[in-house]
N, C-alpha and C positions, 0 to 999 in steps of 0.2 A: 050539398057542399062537396067541393072537390079540392083535394090536396094536390097542387100542381108540381110539387117538388119534394120528393121523399126518397131516402136511400135505405129503405128497410131490408134490402138484400145484403147489406154489409155484415161483417162478423158480429157486430154489436147486437144483432138480432137473431143470431143463429140458434139460440136456445129456446126462443119463444115467439118466433115470427108469426105462427098461426094465431096465437093469442093476440098479438099486435093487430093483425088483420081483423080479428073478431071484434076487438075493442073499437076499431075504426068504424066498422059497419054499425055497431051498436050506437056509436056517437052520431051517426047520420052522415058519415063520409061516403059519398056515392062512387067515387073513383079516386085512385091514387096514381099519379104519374111519377115515374122513376128515371131520373137522368143517369146515364152511364158515367163512369170515371175513367177506366182504362181497359186494356184488353183482358186483364185478369178478372175484371168485374162483369164482363159480358155474360158469361154462362150462368153465374149465380143469379143475375138479374133476370135473364130469360127463363131460367128454371122456375123461379118464383112466379113469373107471369103465366107460365104454363099451368101452374097449380091453381091460379085464380083468373081464368080467362074472363074478359069483360069487366074486370074490376081493377086489375093492375095493368099499367100501360108503360112500356119501355121507351127510352130515347137512345140515340146512338151519338156518341161524341167522345172526345178526349179532353178531360178536365185540364185547365191550364197548369195546375200544379203538378200534373203528371207528364207535361211536355219535356222531353229530353232530346238528346242528339238523334235518336231514332224516330222522331215524330212523324216523318214522312212515310216510313215503312209501316208504322202503327196505323196511320190514317188510311193507307192503302188496304190494309187488312180489314179495317172497319168498313170501308166503302163497299167492299165485296158484299157485306151483309145488307147494306142499303140498296144494292143493285138487284137483290133477289125479289122476284115477283111476289106480291102479297106479304111483304115483310111486315112485322108488327110495330115498327117504330113510329111514334107520333110526333117526334121532333128531333132536331139536331141539338144534342146537349149532353152533358153540360160543357159548354165551350166558353171561351173568352180570354180574359187576361187577369193575372194575379201577380202583382209586384210587391206584395206585403212582406212575405217572408224572405224571398230570394229573387234576385234580379239576374241570376246567372243566365237564364234562358229567355230573356226579354224578347230578343229578335225572333227566336224560334217560336215563342208563344204567339207573336204577331203573325208569323207566316202560317202557323197552324190554324189560328182563328180565321184568317182570311180564306184559307182553303175550305174551312167548314161553313163559312158564310156562303161560299159557292155551292156547297152541298145543298144548303137550304133552298137555293134557287133551282138547282138541277133536279132535286127530288120533290120540290114543292112542299117543303116542310118548314114549320116555324123554328126559331132559334130559342134555346134556353141559355141566356147569357150570364156568365159569372164575371163580375167586375170588382176588383179590390185594388185600391190605390192605382187605378189605371183609367180613370174616367175620360181624360182627354184623348188617350190612345184608343180607347174603344170607340169614341165618337169619330175619330179620324179614320178608323178602319171601316166604319159603317157608312161614312159619308158618300163614297163612290157608288153605293148601292141604294141611295135614298129613294130613287124613283123606280126601283126594281120590284116593288111589291112585297118586300120582306115583311114577315110578321114574327112576333115572338114575345118573350118575357125578359125583362131585366130582373134577374133573380136576386132576392135578398136585398132589395133596395134599402139604403140607410143614409142617403145623401141629403143635400140641401135643396131648398125650393128651386134654385137656379139649375141645379143638376137634374132635378125631376123635369123641369121644362125642356132642357136640352135633350134629354133622352126621349121624352114623349113627343118631341117634334117629329120623331119617326112614327108616322101615323098608325102603323100596324102593330105597335108594341104596347104592352102594359107593364106596370110595376108589380113585381112579386113581393107581397107583404107577408111577413111571418112574425115570429115571436118577439122580435125586437120592438114591435109596436107596443107591446104590453109592459115593457120595462119602465121602471119608475122615472128614470131620467131620459127616456127616449125622446129625441127630437122629432120623431116621425109624426106624432099627432099634429104638431104645428105645420109640418110640411104638407100633410095630406089635406089641410084646409084649402090648399090651392090645386088639388088634384080631384078630378071628377071620379066618381065611383065606377064609371064605365071604362076606366083605364087601370083597373086594379084586378089582380087575381091573388088568391090566398095559397100559402105554402107553409110547410113546416121546416124543410131542410133537415128532417130527422136523419141521424140521431142528434143533430146540433141545435142550438138556439131555442131550447124549450121555453115556452111562454110562461109568464106568471099565471097560476101559482106553482108551476112545475119547474121554474128556473133552477138550473144547476143539475137537473136530472136528465136522463136520456130522453130525448124528444121522440115522439111518435105521432102518427097521423091523427089519432083521436084528439090530440091536444090542440089542433088548429081550430077547434070549436071556440077556444078562448080568443083567437084572432078575429073570428066572425063577431063575437060579442063586442070586442073593442071597436071594430069598424062600425057596428050598429050604433054604438054610443057616439062616435065621432060624427057620423053622417045623420044622426037623429032619425034613424029608421029602425025597423025590427031586424033581428038576425036573419029571419026568413027572407026579407027583402034584400039583404046583403047577399044571401045565398043565390037568390034568383038572378040578381044582376051579375054577380061574378061568374055564375054558371054560363050566362049569356056571353060574357067576355071570353070565357074558355072556349066555347063553341066557335066564336068568331075567329080566334087565333089558331086553334087546333082543328083545322078543317076536316081531318080524317075521322073525327068523332061524330060528324053530322049524320 
């Protein structure tokens, strides 16, 4: 089992992160991928990865909610890290568009996202895409690159069957499925009836969106076992079969892990 999206380097885990990692290992989580947020989060993320080599894997990107007037300078500083030979980053992320809370920087978000799509091409890395209230805009920005061989994950997918089809028309991508799947009124089980298991990866988005029976608590990587169980129920296979297939999907997308 692999948690493809976890922020266990943030302050919410500062008191017990070693216990969090230990619980993840005990639960059977083989690897944890950690998307970056901004320049301030880079060093805490990398420091934690250095403590757990071969288990924690970092990404590099500017989260859309952290895009401000200085976005171009921030990306310039981040790209220096991607240019280093032997860098540890397994993806460009967490990047994308978020128009849910604040639309002040819509255009800047679009420019930053496009620049980071180009990173993915330049450095042959997959994308970890965040999309909230911006489905059509994300599709529009990806369209010029449809035949460029991009790969990646549409993180925290919670949309409609039609939105799933539109996103997965980009052949190198999978849907990131997390705790929302387990919620009592979640629309995701019905949506996934139309999605093949080979187009799914599993995530927590820790510390957010903890699955049932932990809903309302701080999420952590060990809890994504509940997502594997729910997927097994939906696809009428064993949790181990879900793990085998989603691990295959992860290896297909995150080529650096081969």
